[in-house]
N, C-alpha and C positions, 0 to 999 in steps of 0.2 A: 228845585225839583230833583227827584232821584233819577239816575240813569236807569234805563231798562235793564232788568236783571239784578238790580241792587235790592237788598233787604228782604224783609219778610212781611207777609200780609196776614192779618187776623180776619177770617171770614166767619159769618154766622149762617148756619144751616146750609153750608155749601154754596151759598149764592151771594149774599151781600157782604162786600168788603167793609170792615169796620175801621181798620187803621192799617197804615203801612209803617213799619219800623225799620230802622237801619240795622239794628242788632237783634239777634235771636233772644237774648236775655230781656230786651225791652218788650218784645212780642209776648214772651212768657208772662212778664209782669202785667201786661195789658189783659191777657186772658184771665189771669188770677183775679184781677180787679173786676172784670166783667162777670166772673163766676161767683163772686163773693156773696151774691144774694140767692144762689141756688142751694136747694136742699139736696146734697149729694147722695143721700140715701134714697131719694125718690126721683131725682132728675138727672139726666145725662147732659153734659155740656153741649150746647149747640155751636161752640166755637172751635175752629181749627186753624192751625198755623201752616201756611204754605209759602213757598218762595214767591216773591212779588212778581217775578217775570212769568208766572203761570196764570196770573189773573186774566180773565177775558177783558175786553175793552169796556163792556157794560159794568163789570165788577169794579174796575179801576175808576170809572166815572162816578160810582156811588161814593167813593172816598172823597173825590174832588167836590162833589155837591155838598157833602157834610161840612167841608172846610169853608165853603164860600157862601 
């Protein structure tokens, strides 16, 4: 498990954490993959990259629930 303050989190719609990555480049690749089905001419990305230590407890728990 990552130490608090490590890495980057990909969140959707500012609420649900989708994934936590150790490296920023990994988080970018994750967002690019998640956005691959979007029509960028008509849709805005719902995904944001934030520092993992800024997640709320509820957001961090959504990542753990997805893994387990």
